N, C-alpha and C positions, 0 to 999 in steps of 0.2 A: 720190119714189122714182124712180130712174133705171133704164134698161133694162139697164145693165151691172152691176146689183146682183145679189147672190147669190139674190135672190128671183125672178129671171127664170123664167117658166114653161117647163118642159121641152118643152112642145108646140112652142115656137118653135125648138127645137134638134133636132128629129127629121129628120135628113137621111140616115141610113144604112139601106141595105137589106141583104139577106142576102149578096150578092156582096162588098160593101164590107167588112162585118165579117169575113167569112171570109178575105178577103185580108189584113186586118190581123192576124188570128190566125196565118195561115201565115207572114206576114212576121216575126212574133216568133220563130217556130221556125227561120227562116233556112235554107231547104232546101239551098242550095249549101254553106253553112257546115257544116251537119250532115253532109252526105255527104263533102265534101272534108276536113273537120276532125274532126268528132265520130266518124263511123263508122271512119275510118282510124285514129284514135287508139284506139278500142275494139278493133279487130283487133290493133293493135300491142301494147297493154298486156295484154289478156286471152288472146291466142293462141287464141281460140275462134271456131269457125265459126257460133256461135249468134246472132251479131249480127242477121242478117235476121229470123229467127224471133222474136228478142227484141222487135223492133219490132211484130210482129204481136200478140204476147202483150200488150204494153203498150197497143196500140190497142184490143184487145178489152176489157181491164180498164178503161181510161179511158172507153170507150164505155158500159160498165156504170155507171161513176160518173156519166156525163153524163145517164143516164136520170132519176135523182132530181134532179140539178143543174138540168136543163132544166125539170123539173116545177116546181121552186121558182121558176124565172125567170118563169113564167107568172103568179105571184102577187106576186113582189117585184121591183120595178123601181127599182134604186138603183145609182148610179155606184160605190158602195162594195162591191158584189158580195159577196165572201167575208165582209166585215165585217157587212153587213146580214143575210146568210143565217145567220151564227153568232148574231147578236144575237136574231133572231126564232126560231131553232131551239133554241139551247142557253142562252139568257139574255143579258142585256145585258153583264154583266161579261166573259163569254167573247167576246162581240162586240168589246169594246174590246181584249182581248188579241190577238184575230185581226187587228184593224186595225193593231196595232203590228208584228206579224210580217209582215203583207202589205207595209207600207211598207218595212220593212228588206229583205225578199226581192226585191221588184220593183226597189228602188233598187240592190241588189247586182247583179242581172242587168243592168240598164241601164248602170250605171257601169262594171261589170266588162268589158262588151263593148267599151267605148271602148279598153281596152288592146289588144285584137286589132285594132280598126280603125286605131289609131295606128300599130301595127307594120306592118300590111299596106300602108298607104298610103306610109309612109316607105320600106319595102323596095321597093315598086313604083317609086316615083319615083327611088330610088337606082339600081335596075337598068336603068331605061329611059333616064334622063337624066344619071346620074352625079352627081346633086345630093343631098347629105346634109341632111335636114331632121329635127330632133328630133321624136320621136313625140308628145310632149306639146304641141308647138306645133300640130301637125296636129289633135290632139284638141280643142284649144281652138276652132279654127275650126269643127269639126263640132258642138261644143256650141252655138255661136252659131246655126248653121243649124237644128239640131234645135229649139232654143228658139224660133226664129222660126216654124217650122212649128207648134209646139205652141200658140202664142197665136193662130193663124189657124183658119179653119173646118176642122173635122175631115175634111170630104170632100176637102179639098186633100191632106191626108196620105194618105187612102184612094186617091186617083188616082195619086199618086206611088208608093206602095207597090204598087199594082196592076201598074204597068208593070215595076217591079223584080222582083216575084215571077214574073211571066210570063217574063221573060228568064232568071231562075234555073232555072225548070222546063225551059225550052227547052235550055239548055246542059247540064244534068244528063241529060236524055233523050238528047242527042247522045252523051254519054259512055257511057250505058247501052247504047245500040245498038252502039257500038264494042266495048265489053267483052263483050257477049254474042256478037258476031260473031268476036272475036279473043281468046278466053280464053288466058291465059298458059300454063296447063298443059293442062287439058282441061275440057270442059263437064260440070258436075255440079249436081244439085239439092239436094245435101246441106245447104247453108246454110239452106234453107227447110224442111227435114225436121222434122216434129214431134218426132222422136227427139232433136233437138238441145236441146230444152227441158230435158232431163235431164242436159245436159253439166255437168261439174264447175264450170265458171266462169260458170254462168248468173246467179248472184247479182251478180257484177261487171258482167256484160253488161247486166242490167236497171238497175243503178245508173248505168251510163254512158248507157244509152238513154233513160231517162226525161227527161233534160234536153232531148232533141230535141222533146219535146211541150210543154215549158213555154211557155205563152202561149195554149194551146187554150182555157183557162178564161176568157179575156178577153172573150168575147162578152157576158157579163152586165154587164161594166163599161160597155159602150156602150148599155145598156138605155134610158137616158134620152135617147139621141140616135138610137135606132132608130125607123124609120117605124112599125113594128108590133111592139113588143117581145115580146108574148106569142107571136108566131110567128117573128119574125126571130131572136131569141136562141137558141131551141132548134135551129132549122134550121142556123144558122151553126155552132153547137157541134158537132153531129153531122157536118156536112159537113167541117169542119176535121179532126176526129179521123179520119174515113175517108180523106180525101185524104192526110193526113200519114202515117198508118200504112201504107197501100198503097204510096205513093211511096217511103218510106224503106226498106221491106222489099225492093222490087224493085231500088232503086238500090244498096243495100248488098250484095245478092246479086250484082249486076253488078260491084261493087267487089271482092268476094271472088274473082271469076273473073279480074279484071284483076291482082290481086296474086298469085293462085295459092293454092288451098286447102291444098295440102301445105305451102307456105311458111308460111302462117298457123298451121296446126296444130302445126308443128314449132318454132315460135318463131323462125323464120328471118329475121324483119324486123329489120334493123339499125337502131341508133339514128339514124343520119344520114338514113335514108329514112322513118322512122316519121312518121305523121301526114300532113299535106297533100301532101308529096312523092310518096306512094304514088299519089295521084290525079293530080297534075299531070305526073309522069314518064310515066305510061301515056298520058295525053292527048297529050303532046309526041311520043311515039313513033308513035302511030296516027292522030292528028288534025292534027299540025303545030304549029309554034311560034306561028303567028298565032292559031290557035284557043286555045292556052294563054294568050296575052296577053289575049284577050277574056275567057276564063274568070277570069283574075286580076282584071280590072276588075270582073266580075260578082261575084266573091268579096267584093270590097270593098263593092259596093252591097248585097250580101246582108247583110253585117254592119251596114251603115248602116240598112237597112230594119228590122232587129231593134232597133236603138237607138231609132229613131223609135217603133216599136210599144210598147216598154216605157216610153218617156217618156210616151206618151199614157196608159198605165195608171196610172203614178205620179201624174200630174197629176189624174186623176179620183178617185183615192183621197184625195188632199189636199183636193180640192174637196168631196168628200162629208163628210170629217171636219171641215173648216172650217165648212161649212154647218150642221152639227149641234152645233157648239160644242166638240168634243173637241180641235180645234186652233183657233187664233185665227180669229174670224169672217171677217176680211178674206181668208183663204185660200179662202173659199167663193165668191168673186166670179167671174163669167164675163164675157166680152166681148160686144159687140153681136152677134157671129156665134154666140154660145153656147159658145165655147171656154173651158175653165177656165183663164184666163190666169194667175191668181194661183198656182195649183198648178203650172202649167208653169214659171213664173219661179222658183218655189221649188226645183223639181227641177233646173233649169238651174244655179242658184247652188250647190246641194249638189254636183252633178257636178263643177263647176269647182273647188270646194274640195278634193274628194277627189283629183282628177287632179293638181292642183298639189302636194298632199301626197305622192303617189306619185312625182311627177317629182323633187321635192327628195330623197326617200328613195333614188331610183335613181342619184343622182350617184356615179360611181365604182363602180357595182355590178359584181360578177363576171359577171353574166349578159349584160352588153353590150347589143346591140340587142334581145335576147329578153326583157329585163327586164319590159316591160309585159305580155307574154304569160304569163310564168312567175309573176308576182306579181299585178298588177291583174286580169287576165283570169281566171286559174286560181283564185285565192283567192275572188274575189267571185262569179263565176258559179256555181261549185260550191256556195257557201254559199246563194246565192239559190235554186238548184234544190232544195236540201235543204228550205229554208223553204217553198217552194211545194208540195212533196209533203206536208209536215206539214199545211199548210193544207187541202189537198184531203181528207186523212184526217179532219180535224176537220169539214169541211163535209159529208162523207158521214154523219156522226152528226147533223149539224144537220138534214139532210133528214128523218131519222126523228123528231127532236124537233118540227120544224115541223108535219109532217102529223098527229102525235098531238095537237098543240094546235089544229090547224086542219083537221079531217077534211073532205074535199070530194068524197068518192066515188072518189078515185084508188085503183087496185088495190094489193094487198099487195106485188106485185112492184116497183112504182114507189116505194112509200112505206117499205118495210121490207127486202125481200130483196136488191134490187140495191144499196141503200146499205150493207148489212152486208157483202156480198161486196166492194164497192169499198173499204170501210174496212179489211177484213182484208188485201186486196192492197196498198193504199197504205201501211198501217202496216208491212207486211213490206218493201216497197221502201225505206221510210224507215230501217228498221233496217239493211238492206243498204248503204244509202248511208253511214250512220254507221260500220258495220263496215269498209267499204272506202274510207273517206275519205282515208286517206293514199295509196291507190292512185289515186284520182281526182285528188288533188293532185300526183301524180307525185313523191311523196316516198319515198326509199329506206327510210326508217324513221319511226316516229311521233315527232313533236316537239310543241312547245307549240301550234302552229297547228292541229294535229289536234283539239285540245280547245277552243281559244279560238273558232274560227269557228263550230262548231256551237252553242256556248253563246251566241254573238252573236244567234242566232235564238231559242233557247228562253227564256233569262233575261228579256229585255225583254218577251216575250209573257206570262210569268207575272206580271211587274210590272204589265203592262197589265190583267190580270184583277183584281189587287188594287186598282188605281187605279179601275177600272170599278165595283167593289163599293163603294168609298168615295164615289163620286159620288152614290150613292143617298141618303145623308144630307147630304153637303156641298153638292151641286148638283142637287137633285131635278128641277129644270126641264130640265137637260141630260140627266140620267139617263133621264127619261121618253121622250125623243126619240131615244135611241140606236138606230141601225139602221132608223129609220123615215123618213128623207129629208126632215125638216122640212116635213111636208105643210101645216102652217098658213101657212108662208111662201109656198108655191106658190099657195095659194088667194088670198093678197093680190096676188101677181103677176098672177094671171089677171084680177083686177079691173082692174089697171093696164093 
């Protein structure tokens, strides 16, 4: 038996501490991308000042979700995270269904972000050097880079992401200071007023805002690579939620002052300035063109950091499912450094296939250079965010099921009340996303995609549940091990 076999002991792979995992979580949320892209778009589309207070509401709600989620992480250490939690909390068939949804959702997030990355790099090179490079060619290069990072030691990715995230925070803080010091209209605290929670467009605001937090749940995915998973995973989860929530609330408040609260509320944002131009135009006026060029580069690295983070998540899900036999066993192999190389390569190939497919489909498109943003990015990332919200709602119920089956003295707040509150909130947000899906997709009216993309998440999940139930009689040896991390294999590896 070799060291790069799937049976390698997780103890040899424990390299990550709280800071490293927290940085990878924050990298997935892409701070600069959220502020310059997500928050600006939310203001443009909803014409609501509730965006900053919306981030606070979401942070509190996800913090409540994290209470039970973190409690489970102290008892279940599995790279499959959501999959393992659902299997041990709601039953093995549900676990299989959750694994299918997780694979689709994380792949949608990761591959969709490539659309934004390709457009931004192509546009930047064109504006700086006058050279036109196809977006898909740029993406293929980045797919190779991300794939190379994925098959190497995870702490390499953590170090790279750490530097990028630090620079993102720095540049957004500079913008925030400029906006607070130079409001376009007048200084006001209305955007963070609790009264804004009851604004008419709060549903759309929450539907937009929840995507900014996608990735915060990834701490559990790195449980098998954490130095002390019982402490590292919960601490990283809570730290990430707190940092993301506070930072986005303050930065979107500053952004509202930069745009002008009256302009937002009156719907005065024109189509040609909606989205990132709201951020960069203000920066150019008050910080100078050189700073804007630096911000443009960091916007690109922000998107790249998110791609790397979601790639790592997908690779670990594939590894977990391959190790337990739900996917071919070969996908459960890890390298000598402990990286799930088979899962990483699989995700790299899938990303390449999808990107090439969109590139072919975009030939002669009416959208021109914006094609990868309007299609690949918008379609897939919104679908992925929808899937992750649905998964978190299911996991909230899994917490209740797990602690009822495995009582360990944890209080009723942790095992029952907080999961119920989290489920009710997340289920509501999921319904809001579905109800506002054409708005999130920037579609003037409902069309086939409005139904096809949500079904892309739900239908395979239901098929997965049925498949999981069938395994009980057809493959009982695989069924018995669903969501339990192949412990008998790890014992053999420990002997080796």
